[in-house]
C-alpha positions as CSV (number, residue, x, y, z in Angstrom):
1,M,-32.1,115.4,-61.2
2,A,-28.8,115.3,-59.5
3,S,-25.7,113.5,-60.7
4,I,-22.6,112.2,-58.9
5,T,-19.2,111.1,-59.9
6,I,-17.5,108.1,-58.3
7,R,-13.8,108.3,-58.3
8,N,-11.2,105.6,-57.5
9,L,-13.6,102.8,-58.1
10,D,-11.8,99.4,-58.0
11,D,-11.5,97.7,-61.3
12,D,-13.0,94.6,-59.9
13,V,-16.0,96.5,-58.5
14,K,-16.5,98.1,-61.9
15,R,-16.3,94.7,-63.7
16,R,-18.8,93.1,-61.3
17,L,-21.2,96.1,-61.8
18,R,-20.9,95.7,-65.6
19,V,-21.7,92.0,-65.3
20,R,-24.6,92.6,-63.0
21,A,-26.0,95.2,-65.2
22,A,-25.7,92.9,-68.3
23,E,-27.5,90.2,-66.3
24,H,-30.4,92.6,-65.6
25,G,-30.4,94.0,-69.1
26,R,-29.5,97.5,-67.9
27,S,-26.7,100.0,-68.4
28,M,-24.1,100.2,-65.7
29,E,-25.4,103.7,-64.8
30,E,-29.0,102.4,-64.4
31,E,-27.7,99.4,-62.4
32,A,-25.9,101.7,-60.0
33,R,-29.0,103.8,-59.6
34,E,-31.1,100.7,-58.8
35,I,-28.5,99.5,-56.3
36,L,-28.5,102.9,-54.6
37,R,-32.3,103.1,-54.6
38,D,-32.5,99.6,-52.9
39,V,-29.9,100.5,-50.3
40,V,-31.4,103.8,-49.2
41,D,-35.0,102.8,-49.5
42,E,-36.7,104.0,-46.3
43,T,-39.8,101.9,-46.7
44,K,-38.1,98.7,-45.7
45,P,-39.1,97.4,-42.3
46,A,-36.8,98.0,-39.4
47,R,-34.5,95.0,-38.6
48,N,-35.7,92.9,-35.7
49,L,-32.6,92.0,-33.6
50,A,-34.3,89.0,-31.9
51,A,-35.3,87.6,-35.3
52,A,-31.8,88.1,-36.6
53,I,-30.2,86.3,-33.6
54,R,-32.7,83.5,-33.9
55,A,-32.0,83.0,-37.6
56,R,-28.3,82.6,-36.8
57,V,-28.8,80.2,-33.9
58,V,-31.5,77.9,-35.3
59,P,-29.3,76.2,-37.8
60,L,-26.9,75.3,-35.0
61,G,-29.6,73.6,-33.0
62,G,-30.6,76.5,-30.8
63,F,-29.8,76.8,-27.2
64,D,-31.6,76.8,-23.8
65,L,-31.1,79.4,-21.2
66,D,-31.2,78.5,-17.5
67,L,-33.5,81.2,-16.0
68,P,-32.9,82.0,-12.4
69,Q,-35.8,81.6,-9.9
70,R,-37.8,84.7,-9.3
71,E,-37.9,86.1,-5.8
72,D,-40.5,88.2,-4.1
73,M,-40.2,91.9,-4.7
74,R,-38.4,93.7,-2.0
75,E,-40.1,96.5,-0.1
76,P,-39.7,99.9,-1.8
77,P,-37.6,102.4,0.1
78,A,-39.3,104.8,2.4
79,F,-38.3,108.4,1.7
80,D,-40.1,110.0,4.7
81,Q,-38.0,110.7,7.7
82,A,-40.6,110.1,10.4
């Protein structure tokens, strides 16, 4: 197994990590490993942008979009020089 050293960690971050580890009954090192595992876990589903936008807008009451009228398709260009 590999190991890493984290330098210049803010005292507040270290304190919060210690508290979080104690709440979960783990050492600070194990808590840091668990946090890293969760963050880099590749099995999580991809984020859905539409769902994320909807989740932010729904509490505000949503919104309606005025959609423009559709027009008939134009004729495609002719590339032959007859």
